[in-house]
All heavy atoms as TSV, in Angstrom:
chain	resi	resn	atom	element	x	y	z
A	1	MET	N	N	-30.835	1.667	47.446
A	1	MET	CA	C	-31.167	1.796	46.025
A	1	MET	C	C	-30.317	2.872	45.377
A	1	MET	O	O	-30.084	3.911	45.975
A	1	MET	CB	C	-32.635	2.188	45.850
A	1	MET	CG	C	-33.606	1.100	46.015
A	1	MET	SD	S	-35.216	1.736	45.488
A	1	MET	CE	C	-36.145	0.265	45.651
A	2	SER	N	N	-29.929	2.639	44.173
A	2	SER	CA	C	-29.184	3.654	43.456
A	2	SER	C	C	-30.156	4.581	42.760
A	2	SER	O	O	-31.275	4.217	42.450
A	2	SER	CB	C	-28.243	2.999	42.446
A	2	SER	OG	O	-28.979	2.306	41.476
A	3	SER	N	N	-29.730	5.797	42.533
A	3	SER	CA	C	-30.617	6.750	41.870
A	3	SER	C	C	-30.332	6.778	40.383
A	3	SER	O	O	-29.226	6.504	39.944
A	3	SER	CB	C	-30.432	8.145	42.471
A	3	SER	OG	O	-29.093	8.564	42.284
A	4	GLY	N	N	-31.347	7.082	39.604
A	4	GLY	CA	C	-31.217	7.173	38.162
A	4	GLY	C	C	-30.832	5.852	37.528
A	4	GLY	O	O	-30.338	4.959	38.160
A	5	GLY	N	N	-31.140	5.644	36.288
A	5	GLY	CA	C	-30.716	4.498	35.523
A	5	GLY	C	C	-31.168	3.130	36.013
A	5	GLY	O	O	-30.832	2.138	35.405
A	6	GLU	N	N	-31.879	3.060	37.117
A	6	GLU	CA	C	-32.304	1.764	37.634
A	6	GLU	C	C	-33.463	1.235	36.800
A	6	GLU	O	O	-34.394	1.959	36.488
A	6	GLU	CB	C	-32.743	1.916	39.092
A	6	GLU	CG	C	-32.915	0.605	39.800
A	6	GLU	CD	C	-33.113	0.809	41.290
A	6	GLU	OE1	O	-32.322	1.542	41.892
A	6	GLU	OE2	O	-34.057	0.232	41.823
A	7	GLU	N	N	-33.381	-0.048	36.447
A	7	GLU	CA	C	-34.442	-0.635	35.625
A	7	GLU	C	C	-35.671	-0.929	36.457
A	7	GLU	O	O	-35.573	-1.310	37.616
A	7	GLU	CB	C	-33.938	-1.928	34.977
A	7	GLU	CG	C	-32.973	-1.656	33.856
A	7	GLU	CD	C	-32.754	-2.882	33.004
A	7	GLU	OE1	O	-33.692	-3.682	32.845
A	7	GLU	OE2	O	-31.646	-3.019	32.485
A	8	ARG	N	N	-36.835	-0.747	35.824
A	8	ARG	CA	C	-38.097	-1.064	36.480
A	8	ARG	C	C	-38.295	-2.558	36.530
A	8	ARG	O	O	-37.912	-3.283	35.624
A	8	ARG	CB	C	-39.258	-0.445	35.704
A	8	ARG	CG	C	-39.423	1.024	35.933
A	8	ARG	CD	C	-40.437	1.652	35.014
A	8	ARG	NE	N	-41.777	1.128	35.183
A	8	ARG	CZ	C	-42.861	1.879	35.243
A	8	ARG	NH1	N	-42.756	3.181	35.156
A	8	ARG	NH2	N	-44.046	1.339	35.356
A	9	LYS	N	N	-38.927	-3.008	37.581
A	9	LYS	CA	C	-39.265	-4.416	37.716
A	9	LYS	C	C	-40.357	-4.738	36.704
A	9	LYS	O	O	-41.256	-3.938	36.463
A	9	LYS	CB	C	-39.753	-4.660	39.144
A	9	LYS	CG	C	-39.815	-6.083	39.532
A	9	LYS	CD	C	-39.988	-6.201	41.039
A	9	LYS	CE	C	-40.017	-7.656	41.411
A	9	LYS	NZ	N	-40.127	-7.845	42.841
A	10	THR	N	N	-40.292	-5.930	36.098
A	10	THR	CA	C	-41.261	-6.292	35.058
A	10	THR	C	C	-42.077	-7.538	35.402
A	10	THR	O	O	-42.983	-7.901	34.659
A	10	THR	CB	C	-40.548	-6.523	33.712
A	10	THR	OG1	O	-39.593	-7.577	33.873
A	10	THR	CG2	C	-39.877	-5.261	33.220
A	11	SER	N	N	-41.751	-8.212	36.499
A	11	SER	CA	C	-42.529	-9.377	36.926
A	11	SER	C	C	-42.392	-9.536	38.436
A	11	SER	O	O	-41.431	-9.051	39.037
A	11	SER	CB	C	-42.087	-10.637	36.202
A	11	SER	OG	O	-40.761	-10.972	36.555
A	12	TRP	N	N	-43.364	-10.225	39.035
A	12	TRP	CA	C	-43.429	-10.378	40.481
A	12	TRP	C	C	-43.710	-11.842	40.854
A	12	TRP	O	O	-44.794	-12.170	41.342
A	12	TRP	CB	C	-44.524	-9.463	41.060
A	12	TRP	CG	C	-44.159	-8.030	40.969
A	12	TRP	CD1	C	-43.591	-7.262	41.944
A	12	TRP	CD2	C	-44.319	-7.158	39.846
A	12	TRP	NE1	N	-43.380	-5.984	41.498
A	12	TRP	CE2	C	-43.817	-5.887	40.199
A	12	TRP	CE3	C	-44.819	-7.327	38.556
A	12	TRP	CZ2	C	-43.815	-4.806	39.339
A	12	TRP	CZ3	C	-44.818	-6.248	37.691
A	12	TRP	CH2	C	-44.323	-5.006	38.084
A	13	PRO	N	N	-42.741	-12.737	40.695
A	13	PRO	CA	C	-42.978	-14.141	41.030
A	13	PRO	C	C	-43.267	-14.344	42.514
A	13	PRO	O	O	-43.909	-15.323	42.895
A	13	PRO	CB	C	-41.687	-14.841	40.604
A	13	PRO	CG	C	-40.661	-13.766	40.537
A	13	PRO	CD	C	-41.392	-12.509	40.169
A	14	GLU	N	N	-42.861	-13.414	43.349
A	14	GLU	CA	C	-43.071	-13.557	44.792
A	14	GLU	C	C	-44.535	-13.435	45.215
A	14	GLU	O	O	-44.886	-13.774	46.348
A	14	GLU	CB	C	-42.221	-12.532	45.565
A	14	GLU	CG	C	-42.631	-11.078	45.385
A	14	GLU	CD	C	-42.017	-10.372	44.197
A	14	GLU	OE1	O	-41.563	-11.035	43.237
A	14	GLU	OE2	O	-41.998	-9.128	44.224
A	15	VAL	N	N	-45.419	-12.982	44.326
A	15	VAL	CA	C	-46.834	-12.855	44.705
A	15	VAL	C	C	-47.670	-14.077	44.318
A	15	VAL	O	O	-48.848	-14.143	44.658
A	15	VAL	CB	C	-47.489	-11.569	44.130
A	15	VAL	CG1	C	-46.702	-10.334	44.543
A	15	VAL	CG2	C	-47.656	-11.637	42.626
A	16	VAL	N	N	-47.070	-15.041	43.642
A	16	VAL	CA	C	-47.809	-16.251	43.269
A	16	VAL	C	C	-48.306	-16.928	44.545
A	16	VAL	O	O	-47.543	-17.146	45.482
A	16	VAL	CB	C	-46.922	-17.219	42.443
A	16	VAL	CG1	C	-47.642	-18.537	42.212
A	16	VAL	CG2	C	-46.542	-16.581	41.116
A	17	GLY	N	N	-49.604	-17.224	44.592
A	17	GLY	CA	C	-50.213	-17.848	45.756
A	17	GLY	C	C	-50.856	-16.877	46.723
A	17	GLY	O	O	-51.582	-17.284	47.618
A	18	LEU	N	N	-50.600	-15.574	46.558
A	18	LEU	CA	C	-51.222	-14.570	47.421
A	18	LEU	C	C	-52.611	-14.204	46.906
A	18	LEU	O	O	-52.879	-14.312	45.712
A	18	LEU	CB	C	-50.388	-13.280	47.456
A	18	LEU	CG	C	-49.010	-13.327	48.087
A	18	LEU	CD1	C	-48.349	-11.958	47.978
A	18	LEU	CD2	C	-49.102	-13.755	49.539
A	19	PRO	N	N	-53.489	-13.722	47.796
A	19	PRO	CA	C	-54.761	-13.161	47.314
A	19	PRO	C	C	-54.474	-11.968	46.395
A	19	PRO	O	O	-53.460	-11.273	46.559
A	19	PRO	CB	C	-55.455	-12.701	48.597
A	19	PRO	CG	C	-54.803	-13.465	49.702
A	19	PRO	CD	C	-53.383	-13.698	49.246
A	20	ALA	N	N	-55.361	-11.717	45.445
A	20	ALA	CA	C	-55.159	-10.646	44.462
A	20	ALA	C	C	-54.911	-9.292	45.124
A	20	ALA	O	O	-54.048	-8.531	44.688
A	20	ALA	CB	C	-56.337	-10.566	43.501
A	21	GLU	N	N	-55.655	-8.984	46.185
A	21	GLU	CA	C	-55.482	-7.677	46.837
A	21	GLU	C	C	-54.102	-7.538	47.467
A	21	GLU	O	O	-53.512	-6.457	47.439
A	21	GLU	CB	C	-56.584	-7.446	47.871
A	21	GLU	CG	C	-57.957	-7.202	47.258
A	21	GLU	CD	C	-57.994	-6.042	46.262
A	21	GLU	OE1	O	-57.442	-4.956	46.574
A	21	GLU	OE2	O	-58.557	-6.223	45.171
A	22	GLU	N	N	-53.583	-8.608	48.035
A	22	GLU	CA	C	-52.231	-8.580	48.605
A	22	GLU	C	C	-51.197	-8.431	47.491
A	22	GLU	O	O	-50.213	-7.702	47.639
A	22	GLU	CB	C	-51.953	-9.830	49.427
A	22	GLU	CG	C	-52.752	-9.898	50.713
A	22	GLU	CD	C	-52.463	-8.724	51.641
A	22	GLU	OE1	O	-51.285	-8.402	51.873
A	22	GLU	OE2	O	-53.434	-8.120	52.136
A	23	ALA	N	N	-51.408	-9.134	46.390
A	23	ALA	CA	C	-50.498	-9.037	45.248
A	23	ALA	C	C	-50.465	-7.610	44.718
A	23	ALA	O	O	-49.392	-7.083	44.393
A	23	ALA	CB	C	-50.921	-10.008	44.149
A	24	LYS	N	N	-51.625	-6.981	44.649
A	24	LYS	CA	C	-51.694	-5.580	44.191
A	24	LYS	C	C	-50.826	-4.681	45.053
A	24	LYS	O	O	-50.076	-3.836	44.545
A	24	LYS	CB	C	-53.130	-5.057	44.251
A	24	LYS	CG	C	-54.015	-5.489	43.130
A	24	LYS	CD	C	-55.378	-4.828	43.338
A	24	LYS	CE	C	-56.337	-5.077	42.229
A	24	LYS	NZ	N	-57.615	-4.378	42.439
A	25	LYS	N	N	-50.899	-4.858	46.370
A	25	LYS	CA	C	-50.113	-4.023	47.283
A	25	LYS	C	C	-48.619	-4.171	47.021
A	25	LYS	O	O	-47.885	-3.175	47.001
A	25	LYS	CB	C	-50.430	-4.380	48.734
A	25	LYS	CG	C	-51.818	-3.976	49.173
A	25	LYS	CD	C	-52.075	-4.441	50.600
A	25	LYS	CE	C	-53.527	-4.215	50.988
A	25	LYS	NZ	N	-53.818	-4.762	52.333
A	26	VAL	N	N	-48.178	-5.407	46.835
A	26	VAL	CA	C	-46.757	-5.663	46.580
A	26	VAL	C	C	-46.326	-4.995	45.276
A	26	VAL	O	O	-45.295	-4.329	45.208
A	26	VAL	CB	C	-46.474	-7.181	46.539
A	26	VAL	CG1	C	-45.056	-7.463	46.070
A	26	VAL	CG2	C	-46.740	-7.811	47.898
A	27	ILE	N	N	-47.123	-5.173	44.236
A	27	ILE	CA	C	-46.790	-4.609	42.923
A	27	ILE	C	C	-46.764	-3.086	42.987
A	27	ILE	O	O	-45.861	-2.441	42.459
A	27	ILE	CB	C	-47.776	-5.115	41.852
A	27	ILE	CG1	C	-47.595	-6.631	41.666
A	27	ILE	CG2	C	-47.591	-4.366	40.532
A	27	ILE	CD1	C	-48.719	-7.305	40.903
A	28	LEU	N	N	-47.759	-2.502	43.658
A	28	LEU	CA	C	-47.826	-1.038	43.742
A	28	LEU	C	C	-46.670	-0.439	44.535
A	28	LEU	O	O	-46.291	0.711	44.288
A	28	LEU	CB	C	-49.169	-0.599	44.326
A	28	LEU	CG	C	-50.350	-0.761	43.366
A	28	LEU	CD1	C	-51.666	-0.538	44.097
A	28	LEU	CD2	C	-50.229	0.188	42.172
A	29	LYS	N	N	-46.068	-1.187	45.452
A	29	LYS	CA	C	-44.881	-0.693	46.157
A	29	LYS	C	C	-43.731	-0.509	45.180
A	29	LYS	O	O	-42.972	0.451	45.266
A	29	LYS	CB	C	-44.458	-1.666	47.260
A	29	LYS	CG	C	-45.282	-1.572	48.505
A	29	LYS	CD	C	-44.747	-2.533	49.553
A	29	LYS	CE	C	-45.671	-2.589	50.748
A	29	LYS	NZ	N	-45.231	-3.593	51.722
A	30	ASP	N	N	-43.597	-1.456	44.247
A	30	ASP	CA	C	-42.518	-1.386	43.256
A	30	ASP	C	C	-42.850	-0.459	42.097
A	30	ASP	O	O	-41.958	0.115	41.483
A	30	ASP	CB	C	-42.241	-2.780	42.676
A	30	ASP	CG	C	-41.647	-3.728	43.689
A	30	ASP	OD1	O	-40.907	-3.267	44.579
A	30	ASP	OD2	O	-41.926	-4.938	43.599
A	31	MET	N	N	-44.139	-0.359	41.784
A	31	MET	CA	C	-44.569	0.372	40.588
A	31	MET	C	C	-45.853	1.149	40.900
A	31	MET	O	O	-46.958	0.724	40.551
A	31	MET	CB	C	-44.801	-0.633	39.457
A	31	MET	CG	C	-45.023	-0.040	38.116
A	31	MET	SD	S	-45.166	-1.398	36.912
A	31	MET	CE	C	-45.747	-0.469	35.503
A	32	PRO	N	N	-45.725	2.285	41.581
A	32	PRO	CA	C	-46.899	3.038	42.025
A	32	PRO	C	C	-47.849	3.479	40.907
A	32	PRO	O	O	-49.033	3.674	41.150
A	32	PRO	CB	C	-46.304	4.256	42.729
A	32	PRO	CG	C	-44.911	3.883	43.072
A	32	PRO	CD	C	-44.480	2.893	42.027
A	33	ASP	N	N	-47.344	3.600	39.692
A	33	ASP	CA	C	-48.193	4.041	38.573
A	33	ASP	C	C	-48.823	2.870	37.814
A	33	ASP	O	O	-49.428	3.058	36.765
A	33	ASP	CB	C	-47.396	4.911	37.607
A	33	ASP	CG	C	-46.255	4.160	36.926
A	33	ASP	OD1	O	-45.737	3.193	37.515
A	33	ASP	OD2	O	-45.878	4.543	35.808
A	34	ALA	N	N	-48.720	1.657	38.366
A	34	ALA	CA	C	-49.248	0.472	37.675
A	34	ALA	C	C	-50.767	0.532	37.545
A	34	ALA	O	O	-51.471	0.910	38.474
A	34	ALA	CB	C	-48.848	-0.792	38.424
A	35	ASP	N	N	-51.242	0.146	36.370
A	35	ASP	CA	C	-52.672	-0.057	36.118
A	35	ASP	C	C	-52.882	-1.557	36.255
A	35	ASP	O	O	-52.629	-2.312	35.327
A	35	ASP	CB	C	-53.026	0.442	34.718
A	35	ASP	CG	C	-54.469	0.152	34.337
A	35	ASP	OD1	O	-55.291	-0.124	35.234
A	35	ASP	OD2	O	-54.769	0.201	33.136
A	36	ILE	N	N	-53.309	-1.993	37.452
A	36	ILE	CA	C	-53.413	-3.421	37.741
A	36	ILE	C	C	-54.809	-3.918	37.393
A	36	ILE	O	O	-55.806	-3.347	37.818
A	36	ILE	CB	C	-53.086	-3.701	39.212
A	36	ILE	CG1	C	-51.646	-3.252	39.504
A	36	ILE	CG2	C	-53.279	-5.178	39.534
A	36	ILE	CD1	C	-51.236	-3.360	40.948
A	37	VAL	N	N	-54.847	-4.994	36.614
A	37	VAL	CA	C	-56.104	-5.584	36.172
A	37	VAL	C	C	-56.144	-7.033	36.651
A	37	VAL	O	O	-55.243	-7.811	36.357
A	37	VAL	CB	C	-56.218	-5.541	34.628
A	37	VAL	CG1	C	-57.549	-6.088	34.169
A	37	VAL	CG2	C	-55.998	-4.127	34.110
A	38	VAL	N	N	-57.190	-7.388	37.416
A	38	VAL	CA	C	-57.362	-8.760	37.877
A	38	VAL	C	C	-58.250	-9.483	36.869
A	38	VAL	O	O	-59.351	-9.021	36.566
A	38	VAL	CB	C	-57.986	-8.805	39.290
A	38	VAL	CG1	C	-58.186	-10.239	39.742
A	38	VAL	CG2	C	-57.108	-8.043	40.284
A	39	VAL	N	N	-57.734	-10.586	36.328
A	39	VAL	CA	C	-58.397	-11.286	35.229
A	39	VAL	C	C	-58.507	-12.779	35.557
A	39	VAL	O	O	-57.525	-13.385	35.989
A	39	VAL	CB	C	-57.563	-11.123	33.931
A	39	VAL	CG1	C	-58.270	-11.728	32.743
A	39	VAL	CG2	C	-57.234	-9.666	33.668
A	40	PRO	N	N	-59.690	-13.383	35.352
A	40	PRO	CA	C	-59.776	-14.836	35.539
A	40	PRO	C	C	-58.868	-15.570	34.544
A	40	PRO	O	O	-58.761	-15.172	33.380
A	40	PRO	CB	C	-61.246	-15.155	35.243
A	40	PRO	CG	C	-61.969	-13.859	35.462
A	40	PRO	CD	C	-60.989	-12.783	35.046
A	41	VAL	N	N	-58.208	-16.632	35.016
A	41	VAL	CA	C	-57.359	-17.442	34.144
A	41	VAL	C	C	-58.191	-17.914	32.952
A	41	VAL	O	O	-59.334	-18.326	33.108
A	41	VAL	CB	C	-56.784	-18.647	34.910
A	41	VAL	CG1	C	-56.136	-19.646	33.982
A	41	VAL	CG2	C	-55.790	-18.185	35.954
A	42	GLY	N	N	-57.624	-17.825	31.762
A	42	GLY	CA	C	-58.302	-18.280	30.559
A	42	GLY	C	C	-59.125	-17.205	29.866
A	42	GLY	O	O	-59.624	-17.433	28.768
A	43	SER	N	N	-59.271	-16.043	30.500
A	43	SER	CA	C	-60.022	-14.959	29.865
A	43	SER	C	C	-59.235	-14.402	28.687
A	43	SER	O	O	-58.014	-14.322	28.731
A	43	SER	CB	C	-60.258	-13.817	30.852
A	43	SER	OG	O	-61.109	-14.210	31.882
A	44	PRO	N	N	-59.949	-14.008	27.632
A	44	PRO	CA	C	-59.248	-13.376	26.524
A	44	PRO	C	C	-58.740	-12.002	26.957
A	44	PRO	O	O	-59.412	-11.295	27.706
A	44	PRO	CB	C	-60.323	-13.261	25.441
A	44	PRO	CG	C	-61.628	-13.343	26.158
A	44	PRO	CD	C	-61.389	-14.133	27.408
A	45	VAL	N	N	-57.544	-11.677	26.535
A	45	VAL	CA	C	-56.958	-10.370	26.825
A	45	VAL	C	C	-56.382	-9.793	25.537
A	45	VAL	O	O	-56.057	-10.530	24.614
A	45	VAL	CB	C	-55.855	-10.456	27.910
A	45	VAL	CG1	C	-56.449	-10.852	29.258
A	45	VAL	CG2	C	-54.756	-11.401	27.511
A	46	THR	N	N	-56.275	-8.492	25.496
A	46	THR	CA	C	-55.702	-7.848	24.321
A	46	THR	C	C	-54.203	-8.130	24.262
A	46	THR	O	O	-53.576	-8.380	25.286
A	46	THR	CB	C	-55.933	-6.327	24.350
A	46	THR	OG1	O	-55.318	-5.790	25.525
A	46	THR	CG2	C	-57.416	-6.002	24.342
A	47	SER	N	N	-53.642	-8.085	23.072
A	47	SER	CA	C	-52.217	-8.361	22.915
A	47	SER	C	C	-51.376	-7.091	22.840
A	47	SER	O	O	-50.165	-7.164	22.665
A	47	SER	CB	C	-51.984	-9.209	21.666
A	47	SER	OG	O	-52.431	-8.520	20.528
A	48	ASP	N	N	-52.017	-5.924	22.989
A	48	ASP	CA	C	-51.255	-4.681	22.943
A	48	ASP	C	C	-50.376	-4.562	24.192
A	48	ASP	O	O	-50.732	-5.029	25.266
A	48	ASP	CB	C	-52.183	-3.472	22.827
A	48	ASP	CG	C	-53.106	-3.319	24.029
A	48	ASP	OD1	O	-53.744	-4.326	24.414
A	48	ASP	OD2	O	-53.183	-2.216	24.586
A	49	PHE	N	N	-49.200	-3.970	24.030
A	49	PHE	CA	C	-48.268	-3.802	25.145
A	49	PHE	C	C	-48.455	-2.422	25.744
A	49	PHE	O	O	-48.391	-1.416	25.036
A	49	PHE	CB	C	-46.826	-3.971	24.668
A	49	PHE	CG	C	-45.837	-3.777	25.788
A	49	PHE	CD1	C	-45.612	-4.794	26.698
A	49	PHE	CD2	C	-45.171	-2.582	25.942
A	49	PHE	CE1	C	-44.709	-4.625	27.751
A	49	PHE	CE2	C	-44.275	-2.398	26.978
A	49	PHE	CZ	C	-44.048	-3.420	27.881
A	50	ARG	N	N	-48.715	-2.375	27.051
A	50	ARG	CA	C	-48.798	-1.113	27.781
A	50	ARG	C	C	-47.837	-1.208	28.952
A	50	ARG	O	O	-48.006	-2.059	29.823
A	50	ARG	CB	C	-50.233	-0.872	28.259
A	50	ARG	CG	C	-51.166	-0.604	27.089
A	50	ARG	CD	C	-52.567	-0.146	27.451
A	50	ARG	NE	N	-52.756	0.264	28.812
A	50	ARG	CZ	C	-53.864	0.035	29.508
A	50	ARG	NH1	N	-54.862	-0.637	28.986
A	50	ARG	NH2	N	-53.978	0.459	30.738
A	51	PRO	N	N	-46.811	-0.373	28.977
A	51	PRO	CA	C	-45.763	-0.499	29.993
A	51	PRO	C	C	-46.232	-0.267	31.422
A	51	PRO	O	O	-45.528	-0.642	32.361
A	51	PRO	CB	C	-44.719	0.536	29.574
A	51	PRO	CG	C	-45.417	1.462	28.664
A	51	PRO	CD	C	-46.547	0.697	28.033
A	52	ASN	N	N	-47.408	0.313	31.619
A	52	ASN	CA	C	-47.886	0.529	32.985
A	52	ASN	C	C	-48.959	-0.479	33.399
A	52	ASN	O	O	-49.451	-0.432	34.523
A	52	ASN	CB	C	-48.422	1.948	33.153
A	52	ASN	CG	C	-49.691	2.192	32.365
A	52	ASN	OD1	O	-49.845	1.691	31.257
A	52	ASN	ND2	N	-50.597	2.952	32.921
A	53	ARG	N	N	-49.318	-1.420	32.519
A	53	ARG	CA	C	-50.363	-2.396	32.849
A	53	ARG	C	C	-49.733	-3.668	33.409
A	53	ARG	O	O	-48.777	-4.198	32.869
A	53	ARG	CB	C	-51.184	-2.757	31.611
A	53	ARG	CG	C	-52.264	-3.823	31.915
A	53	ARG	CD	C	-53.130	-4.131	30.718
A	53	ARG	NE	N	-52.320	-4.559	29.598
A	53	ARG	CZ	C	-52.647	-4.346	28.321
A	53	ARG	NH1	N	-53.766	-3.738	28.013
A	53	ARG	NH2	N	-51.849	-4.758	27.362
A	54	VAL	N	N	-50.309	-4.151	34.506
A	54	VAL	CA	C	-49.903	-5.424	35.096
A	54	VAL	C	C	-51.168	-6.255	35.254
A	54	VAL	O	O	-52.133	-5.814	35.868
A	54	VAL	CB	C	-49.233	-5.232	36.474
A	54	VAL	CG1	C	-48.874	-6.577	37.083
A	54	VAL	CG2	C	-47.997	-4.342	36.361
A	55	ARG	N	N	-51.173	-7.439	34.678
A	55	ARG	CA	C	-52.328	-8.328	34.800
A	55	ARG	C	C	-52.052	-9.375	35.872
A	55	ARG	O	O	-50.995	-9.992	35.885
A	55	ARG	CB	C	-52.631	-9.014	33.478
A	55	ARG	CG	C	-53.136	-8.062	32.414
A	55	ARG	CD	C	-53.491	-8.821	31.153
A	55	ARG	NE	N	-54.084	-7.949	30.155
A	55	ARG	CZ	C	-53.648	-7.835	28.919
A	55	ARG	NH1	N	-52.619	-8.549	28.515
A	55	ARG	NH2	N	-54.260	-7.034	28.075
A	56	ILE	N	N	-53.029	-9.563	36.761
A	56	ILE	CA	C	-52.969	-10.619	37.764
A	56	ILE	C	C	-54.021	-11.641	37.362
A	56	ILE	O	O	-55.214	-11.338	37.327
A	56	ILE	CB	C	-53.281	-10.077	39.173
A	56	ILE	CG1	C	-52.258	-9.024	39.585
A	56	ILE	CG2	C	-53.326	-11.224	40.183
A	56	ILE	CD1	C	-52.573	-8.343	40.908
A	57	PHE	N	N	-53.575	-12.841	37.027
A	57	PHE	CA	C	-54.494	-13.905	36.623
A	57	PHE	C	C	-54.869	-14.732	37.847
A	57	PHE	O	O	-53.990	-15.205	38.565
A	57	PHE	CB	C	-53.852	-14.781	35.541
A	57	PHE	CG	C	-53.684	-14.049	34.240
A	57	PHE	CD1	C	-52.507	-13.392	33.944
A	57	PHE	CD2	C	-54.722	-14.002	33.321
A	57	PHE	CE1	C	-52.351	-12.707	32.747
A	57	PHE	CE2	C	-54.578	-13.322	32.117
A	57	PHE	CZ	C	-53.393	-12.672	31.832
A	58	VAL	N	N	-56.172	-14.889	38.086
A	58	VAL	CA	C	-56.653	-15.622	39.263
A	58	VAL	C	C	-57.527	-16.793	38.843
A	58	VAL	O	O	-58.211	-16.746	37.830
A	58	VAL	CB	C	-57.437	-14.693	40.223
A	58	VAL	CG1	C	-56.533	-13.609	40.786
A	58	VAL	CG2	C	-58.628	-14.064	39.544
A	59	ASP	N	N	-57.509	-17.854	39.674
A	59	ASP	CA	C	-58.349	-19.014	39.373
A	59	ASP	C	C	-58.885	-19.688	40.625
A	59	ASP	O	O	-59.377	-20.797	40.571
A	59	ASP	CB	C	-57.606	-20.029	38.513
A	59	ASP	CG	C	-56.501	-20.751	39.258
A	59	ASP	OD1	O	-56.202	-20.384	40.411
A	59	ASP	OD2	O	-55.922	-21.684	38.693
A	60	THR	N	N	-58.813	-19.021	41.763
A	60	THR	CA	C	-59.252	-19.618	43.022
A	60	THR	C	C	-60.615	-19.087	43.441
A	60	THR	O	O	-60.841	-17.877	43.381
A	60	THR	CB	C	-58.220	-19.306	44.134
A	60	THR	OG1	O	-56.958	-19.763	43.705
A	60	THR	CG2	C	-58.594	-19.947	45.434
A	61	VAL	N	N	-61.475	-19.959	43.884
A	61	VAL	CA	C	-62.771	-19.550	44.435
A	61	VAL	C	C	-62.513	-19.122	45.878
A	61	VAL	O	O	-61.997	-19.897	46.681
A	61	VAL	CB	C	-63.794	-20.701	44.378
A	61	VAL	CG1	C	-65.094	-20.286	45.031
A	61	VAL	CG2	C	-64.012	-21.128	42.947
A	62	ALA	N	N	-62.855	-17.878	46.209
A	62	ALA	CA	C	-62.534	-17.320	47.522
A	62	ALA	C	C	-63.566	-17.675	48.599
A	62	ALA	O	O	-63.258	-17.631	49.782
A	62	ALA	CB	C	-62.402	-15.813	47.424
A	63	GLY	N	N	-64.767	-17.981	48.188
A	63	GLY	CA	C	-65.805	-18.296	49.165
A	63	GLY	C	C	-66.750	-19.340	48.605
A	63	GLY	O	O	-66.692	-19.708	47.431
A	64	THR	N	N	-67.658	-19.811	49.436
A	64	THR	CA	C	-68.598	-20.835	49.025
A	64	THR	C	C	-69.661	-20.245	48.105
A	64	THR	O	O	-70.348	-19.294	48.477
A	64	THR	CB	C	-69.312	-21.440	50.262
A	64	THR	OG1	O	-68.331	-21.930	51.147
A	64	THR	CG2	C	-70.269	-22.537	49.856
A	65	PRO	N	N	-69.778	-20.771	46.885
A	65	PRO	CA	C	-70.832	-20.291	45.999
A	65	PRO	C	C	-72.212	-20.684	46.564
A	65	PRO	O	O	-72.389	-21.811	47.061
A	65	PRO	CB	C	-70.574	-21.036	44.680
A	65	PRO	CG	C	-69.160	-21.482	44.756
A	65	PRO	CD	C	-68.898	-21.736	46.214
A	66	THR	N	N	-73.152	-19.756	46.512
A	66	THR	CA	C	-74.502	-20.023	47.001
A	66	THR	C	C	-75.518	-19.470	46.028
A	66	THR	O	O	-75.217	-18.568	45.245
A	66	THR	CB	C	-74.748	-19.375	48.377
A	66	THR	OG1	O	-74.575	-17.942	48.253
A	66	THR	CG2	C	-73.789	-19.897	49.430
A	67	ILE	N	N	-76.729	-20.003	46.048
A	67	ILE	CA	C	-77.783	-19.461	45.207
A	67	ILE	C	C	-78.384	-18.235	45.878
A	67	ILE	O	O	-78.217	-18.025	47.079
A	67	ILE	CB	C	-78.881	-20.523	44.941
A	67	ILE	CG1	C	-79.556	-20.945	46.238
A	67	ILE	CG2	C	-78.309	-21.715	44.207
A	67	ILE	CD1	C	-80.797	-21.795	46.003
A	68	GLY	N	N	-79.077	-17.429	45.101
A	68	GLY	CA	C	-79.769	-16.311	45.721
A	68	GLY	C	C	-79.700	-15.044	44.962
A	68	GLY	O	O	-79.010	-14.707	44.139
């Protein structure tokens, strides 16, 4: 890696298909100060831009839903 002047990564296509927790680890390696928010697909989100916020949109059911 070169020092100084290097641009920050702004997207992580390599985490598509990973569990959210694994995706967080990958993102935090590149951007340790990231404020990572896991959001269900289709949820309303604010339109304000925050350079340290990374949203992970999820839509997979991780386990069997049960009553109780």
